[in-house]
N, C-alpha and C positions, 0 to 999 in steps of 0.2 A: 651295655650298649652305649656307644659314644654318640652324644647329641651335639648338634651345631649350636653353640651358645648364642651366636648372633641371630640365627633364625628363631631360636627360642625367645630371645628378647623382643624380636619384632612381633611375634605372636602375642606375647604378654602385653605389648603396647596396643595392638589391635583389640584385644579383649577389654582393656581399660577404656579405650575410646568408645567402644560399642555400648558401654553402659553409662556414658556421660553425655548429656545434652549440651553442656557448656564447653566440653572439651578440656584439654590440659595444655598448660604452657610447658616449655622445655624444662624449666626449673621444677615444676610439679612432677613431671614424668621422671626426672632424675632422682627426685626425693622418694617418690613412691617405689620406684624400681631399684633404688639404692645403687645407681650406676652413674658414672661420670657423664656430665653434659656432652662432652665431645663424642662419646660413644653413642649416646642417644641421638645426637644431632645427625650423625652419619646415617643412622638407620632411618630417621625421619625424612631426610633428603630423598632417599630411595623410595620410601613409601609414598611420598608426595608425588614424585616423578611418575610412579606407576598408578596414580589416582586411587591408591588404597586409603590414603589419608588426605584430608582437606586442610589447607593452611588458611586460617581465618585471621585477617589483620584489621577487621572493622573496628574493634574496640581500642585500637592503638597498641595493643599487646598481642603478639602472635600466639594464637591458640590452635591446637591441632584437634580435628574432629574426624570421625569415621568418614571415609570417602565413598564415592559412587561405585568404584570397582569392588570394594569389599561387599557392598550391598548386592551387587550383581552376582558375585560368587555365592553369597549366602542364599540368594533367591533361586539360583540354579539348583541348589540342594533341595530347597523346599519344593520346587516344581517336580523334582524327581521322586518325591515321596508318594508311594502308591496310595496311601491313605487320603491325601489331599486330592489326588486325581479321581479317586472313587467317589469322594463326597462333594466335589466342586459343583456339579450340576444341581444337586439337591439343595445346596446352600444358596446358590444363585436364585433358583426358582422360589425358594421360601422367602428370601429377602425381598424379591420383587413383589411377591404376593402380599407380604406384610408391610411393604414400603419401609423397610428397616435395614439394619446392618446385621450381618451374620458373621460369626467367628468360629474357628476351630483352634483348639489348643491342646497341648500335651503338658505333662508334669516333667519338670527338669530341675533337679536339685531342690525339691520341695517348693518350687515356684511354678505358677501358671505361665506358660510360654506360648504366645500366639504364633500359629504357623499358617493361618489363612484368614483372610478378611475379604468380605464383599459388601459394598455399599450400594443400595438401590438408589435410583435417581432422587427419590424424595426422603431418603433416610437422614438421620442426624449425623453431624460430623463428630466423630469420636477421636480422642487423642491416641487411642491404642492402635498399633500397627503390627505388621508381621515382625516378630522378634521382641515385642513388648513383653515384659515380665511383671506379674502381679502376685501378691501374697494369696495364699489359698483361702484365707479366712474371710476375705471381703469380695471375692469374685465367684459368681455363680458357676463359672467354668471349673474352678478349683473344687468347690463343694461337690459338684457332680461326679468328679473323679475320686476324691478322697472318700466319699461316703461308701463306696463299694470295695474299699481296700480291707485288708484283714485288720483285726483288732490291734495287733502289734504294729502294723504299718501306720494306722491312725494315731496311735499313741506316740510313735516316733515323729510323725509329721507335726503333731500339736506341740511336742517338746521343742521342735526347731522353729516354731512360729512366734513372731512378735505380734501380739494382737493390738496393732496400732489403730487408733480411731481416726477415720477420715471424715466422717459425718456423725451426727447424733444417732444414726441408724446402724452404724458399724458394730458388728459383734466383737466384743473385747474380752469376753470370758471364755476360757477353754470349756467349761461346763455347758455354757450356752451354745457353743459351737458343736459340741457332741450331740446335744439335743437337736440341733438343726440338721446334723448329718443323719440322724435316725429318721427324721421326717423325709429327707431327700431320698434315702434308700427305700422308704415305704412308698413314696409317690413316684419315684423314677425320674424326677427332675429337681433342679435347684433354682432358687430365686436370689436375685440381688435387688433389693428394694431400697434404692438410694444409699447403698452402703459405701460406694466409692465416691460418687458425686450426688448432689441433691437433684440434678437435672436428669439423671439416667436411671433406667430400670433394665433388668435383663432376666431371662430365663435360660437355663442350660440343661443339657442331658448328656449322659455318657455314651460313648461308642464302645461296643464290645467286639472282640475278635472271635474267631471260631473256637477258641479255647474257653471263652467266657471271661477273659481278662479285659479290664478297661484299658484301652489304648489311647483314648483321646476324649474330648468332649466338644460339643458345639453349643453355641448360644445365639440368641436373638436379642438385640439391644435397641431400645427406643427411648423417646422422651418420657419423663414421668408425667402422667396425666391421671387425675383422680378416677376417671372412668375405666382405665385399663385394669383388667383383672389378670394378675400375674399367674394365677393358677391356670386360667384358661390358656394363656400363652405357653405355660410350661407343658401342658398336655400336647399342644401343637408341636413344640420343639421336640418333645419325646418321640412323637410319631415320626418326625424326620430322622432323628437319631436311630430309631429302630430300623428304618429302611436302610440306612447306611450300614448298620451292624449286620443286617441280613446279607448285604453284599459282601461282607467279610466272612460270611459263613456262620454267623451266630444265629442260633435257632430260638 
């Protein structure tokens, strides 16, 4: 199969920019992609013109960042996912009831990838958005999905994971993580007790399809408060997840 090299390079650029908050300079793109600046520059002019890429000159150095049109194209894909459409009302109702933020995520290349987010009027402001990716070891959403995988899949996932510590509460040991997964599978929900940040807690539960396979997970995120019982929250999140799973034909 003959592929268009220029188009492939443009896609490579968009993928790079989508994973960077700071963006890339022309020199950096040329270095990372091992391509002449002149070739990269021509592609960037077109991407900027089509609003696929944003040209940022605020720092005195031109940096390229992902543009609005790229976001809109990605969002149209998310909006077409039946799973999101099926779960949306349940997640909105639950977020409003709890005065919190709800998420839905899937696993992609061993990373938790957010595909839906709803913030109630009185919820906390979270840095995670649609498209945000997190490690499976420190996100309740990840634990909720990995816990129900096969033994071989769990071992493979752990082998690919860097157990980076984000707070003193982050799980940094594969053995400790396995123990946590066993508890998640037993209870049917997962917890994040200040493992990503010291200000936030979360509970998550898996979504099953009609074949019994985990296809996603949902979570409820709130401020850390000593009086909040994460197990109580987990039970409530699991109930919402079970309703969504039932809509997918899971018994």
